[in-house]
C-alpha positions, 0 to 999 in steps of 0.5 A, a space after each residue: 610315603 610311610 606314615 611314621 609312628 615313633 610309639 608303634 610297638 612290635 607286633 606280638 605273636 597273635 598279631 603276626 599270625 594275621 598279617 600277610 607273609 613278608 620276606 625275611 630280612 637280615 640286617 648286618 650292623 646294629 648301629 642307628 641306621 641298621 636298627 631303624 631300618 630293622 625296627 620299621 620293617 619289624 613293626 610292619 610284620 617282616 621277620 627281621 634279625 639284626 646281626 653285629 660283631 660287637 658286644 652291644 648295639 650302637 655302632 659309632 653311637 657307643 658308650 665305653 665303660 672302664 671300671 666306674 668311668 663311662 665315656 661317649 667315645 664315638 658320637 658326641 651329640 646329635 641335632 634334629 633338622 628333618 621333621 621325620 627325625 624330630 618326631 622320633 626325637 620328641 618321643 625319645 625326649 618324653 620317654 627320657 631316652 634322650 635329653 638336650 645338652 646345654 653345654 658351654 661351648 668354645 673355640 680353642 686355638 693355641 691356648 686361646 679359648 673363645 665362647 661360642 653360642 648359637 640357637 641349635 638344640 643338641 641332644 644326647 642319649 641318657 645315660 649314654 649315647 648308646 641309649 637310642 640304639 638300645 631303645 631301637 633294639 628293644 624286643 628285636 631279634 639281635 644277635 651280638 658277637 657274630 661276624 658275617 664274612 660273606 653271602 651266597 645266593 640260595 634258591 630262596 634268597 641269600 645264605 649268610 656265611 659266618 653266622 653261627 646259629 643263624 637261619 640258613 637262608 633269608 630273602 633280603 639282606 641289608 648292610 649298615 656296615 661301612 662301605 668297604 666292609 659292605 663291599 667285602 660282605 656282599 662280594 660280587 653281588 654288591 650293588 654299585 660295586 666296585 664304586 662302593 669299596 672306593 668310598 673314602 671313610 676317615 679314621 679317628 683316634 679317640 682318647 678317654 681320660 678321667 681326673 680326680 677333680 674338676 678341671 679348671 676349664 672354661 668350656 664343657 665342649 670345645 672345637 679345636 683348630 690348628 691342633 691334633 685335636 678337633 674336639 674335646 668334651 666333658 662327659 660329666 656335664 651331659 644329663 644323666 651322667 655320673 659326677 666323675 670328671 670324664 673327658 673325651 678327646 677326638 683327633 683330626 682325621 689328618 692327624 689320625 691318618 698320620 699316626 694310624 699305627 702308633 701304640 695307643 698309649 703314645 697316642 693318648 699321651 700326645 693328644 692329652 698334651 695337645 689338649 692341655 696346651 691348646 685349651 690353655 689348661 695346666 697339665 694334670 695327672 690323669 687317673 685313667 687314660 686310654 685310647 680307641 681307634 675308629 677305623 671308619 669314623 666318618 665319611 670323607 664326603 657323604 654321598 647323599 644317596 639315602 639308602 641304596 636298594 637293589 630290588 632284583 637281588 634283594 640287597 641294600 645298604 644304608 649308613 651316615 655315609 649314604 646321607 650325611 655325616 651325622 646321627 640324623 643322616 644315619 637314621 634317615 638313610 635307614 628309614 628311607 631304605 625301609 620305605 623302599 623295601 616295603 614299597 618293593 617287597 610288600 609280601 613274599 613272592 612264592 
């Protein structure tokens, strides 16, 4: 098994000159799973480029900025249960990239709020949840705002379609996109197709709301039941955040599916009303109110296949949907895929 070193830097030009030639790799998707796979491979001398259609790395561990207001509108926090992941979390904590979040937690149901306590350590990125992704992407070749629509076999590997300015051919391709998008990009070459395209993912409407003054809330993070909501959190209580009263509300998968095509302003208004009612908080006029729809927010049921690798084709995929529906699951999926690739393709075959 690969000995992981969370402090290991990328090799510089002088170091790469003396390494054996490794296969070139394209990683589609700059979320945590794709970035950790890319970083581990790059640290071991593989020429790697990460490509993402978004403006910033992060995937669902993203941060949204609206003027002076900042929201963790995707992943809210993460835990560490696996020793390999904990080593990285410990290093990130020492470097100030993440910090424990000691939130007042509660269960909310029909306006009744009950405090919830446990011994689990919950971490957040500092100053936003995208801090981990930004750290993993540091000094990497990351191309943002580029959409890959497909791949075609080439004499030396795979040619990417739709990547302006990208090298014509790479030898290995990893996709950390959701399963339906991965199946579409890989097309008939997809490992495990057509089952890949049929893996169900759940959507989520997210509401971002800011108030002019602190709400009279008995919690910093609330789990909701019998409600359109499943979660609400006050971002200003997380370490390293500004003092603005910025809340993030997450709708349940079933409510989101039922209201999938509703206008965002209607969604925001309805979910804010549900928040006040089910949290037992008197309604307050917001200063800012917006909504974002995550089409592929979480797997309906994680497949626990870690990272899938087809050694004959040089194609692989990873993501939280492969392992477990947590940031840790995304990390471990990408890590284990990188291990498989290094075992199978330690050097180019020419």
